[in-house]
Phi, psi and omega in degrees: 000131179251132180253120182281160179294334178294324179293317177296325179296314181295318180297319179295320178295318180298316178295322179296315179295322180295314178298322179294319179295316179299319180294319180294319178298316181293325178295322177296318179298318178295324181291320182269340184077012182246139173281330180242105180263342179210153182306328182293340179294320178196091186305317183294313179295322179296319179294318179297316179296321180294319177298318179296319179296319179297317180293321177296319178297319179297319178296319179297320177295315178299321180293322177296318178295320180296323179295322176297316180294320179298317179297320179295315180293326176296320177294320178295318179297320178294317179297320178293326176296316178296320180296320179299317179297320180295316180296322177296321177293320177297320179299318178298322179290325177296317178298317179298326181295335179279359179292121183296339180280352180278143176271174179298323179293323177299318181289329175295322177295319177297319180297324179294319177297319179296324179297318178297318180292325177296321177295323176295322177300317180296320178296319178297321181295333180261012181295143180243164178276188183295341179264005179083010180271127181302136182289336182241039184275003178063233182274358177157128177197120178275333181251184179299127185288337182251138180229126179269103185275003183091313177274355181153165180274135179246146176261114187267345182279180178271116181296151178134170182225124175296142180283148176277136178262183180292332182235012184215164180226163176298140179271354179208155181258159183282097182296330179300311182291327185281312189257336190252341184261068176247133180273143180284167178063224179267009180102339178244316176213162180237149180241138181216153175268142176293140182301333184273002181300141179243350180274188181251017182291142175208166184225167169278187182278352177082173180208164179266130177258333180207112179297325183293335183269351181294138181254338184076015181269168173268144181229159176225127176255113187249130184261146176228129181240116178235106184066235178264004183259123177245127180226172180214154175244141174253118184241131174277101185284344177287316180259000179057045178235153178270121179280316175205152184223155176051043178276130181293136180272132176234121182300124178086001180270144179285149176242128183236137174194145175045046173081009178225161180219149174209156182248124180259138181229162178091191183240108180284154173260164179297128180092354177297149184225139171242129181255145177233127182219154178299148178297147176239166180282130174230198180214168184302320184289321178291325175302315179293318179298318180294321179296317179297315182296323185287332183256349183293113177062023183279142176284162180275083179224190184296327180294323176294316179301316178297318181295318179295318179299314180293318181298318180297319180297317183282328174296319177297321178296319177296319180297322178296321179296316181293319180293321178295320179293321179295321177297320178296318178297318178296322178296319178295322178295321175296321179294324178298320177297319179295316179299317180299317179297317179295318180293322177296320178294320178295318179298318179297319179294316179294322178295323177294319178296317180296317180298319179297327183282322189230346181284154182267135170285107190298322179297314179291324181296318179293321178298316179294323179298316178297322179295314180293325179293319177296319178296322180292318178296321177296321179295321178297317180293321178296319180295323179297324179286318180295328181299334182275350182277068177227141181299329183294338177288344181253002178267126180276000000 
């Protein structure tokens, strides 16, 4: 077999072009820092890197949404903190209103301060985040969720609370549960003095002694004064039955019936009545309005004492709702920090996988570049020698 010089020439050119291509490819890898610059370089590694990039992008999107939710919850927590301070100040004013040394004008001044704080509470309840979304809009509200209709505050948004996901949190809190779901009285039943009472009798807010014995009925405690003997009858006005009759009244002694107890104080007049009824749903704003109304220009008598006692109980109940909601907001903010930490760890892991799949080992890349460069130079020199292997170079 005879091999012509043209065949050697073609082989040398082919090797030269291959060395040149390898050198250019390696130079590109060094320039980009990637081992895989196109899917054809390594289809499996390219697919793995693309999946990792998609997952990293999804995490970044989730994190941006989480930051919006975190800011909203932070604003809600701040608003609830401000509301808690206002309610505590209102509570102090209610206690001050019960001071026997205060005149009616003094209590009117206290009521004016409470009115101003109540208006601030209403503003806090309608506070929105940086995007204009109400912080207490529940499941959705484009406008202010609370409306003061004059006859009372109404909740205009959709009540409810969005569930927190593995990578997300609610962007708004349930204003209905926080501000509107407050029980009257002591939370189970309420005690009130009849408007026509002329004596000085008053009571505490009462307590439950047996849940199983509660009937949920309305009761009336009616006093009878004959000479120096004062007695009372307990009547179930719902079933029109007498629970107990002709019971001797003792100032400061507890009265128990049908699973509840209350303590009566003062001196009742003949015909005075104390009513007991199941608690009904009220709201933070009505609690404040009732407290303001009860002490505004009120004289220092048993009715004021009763009003202050009831107002304190319901203000405390409102305060508990706000504190519980603030605690929930704080828990969600802590959860947001945890989610962020987990997402950062996932991003780091995915980035490591992507780097392993397509990034170039720079030390190995430089070594390979030097190897390809040496090979290319050898190919050039070989071609220069093969180029001289022609018969025409020896013909004179």
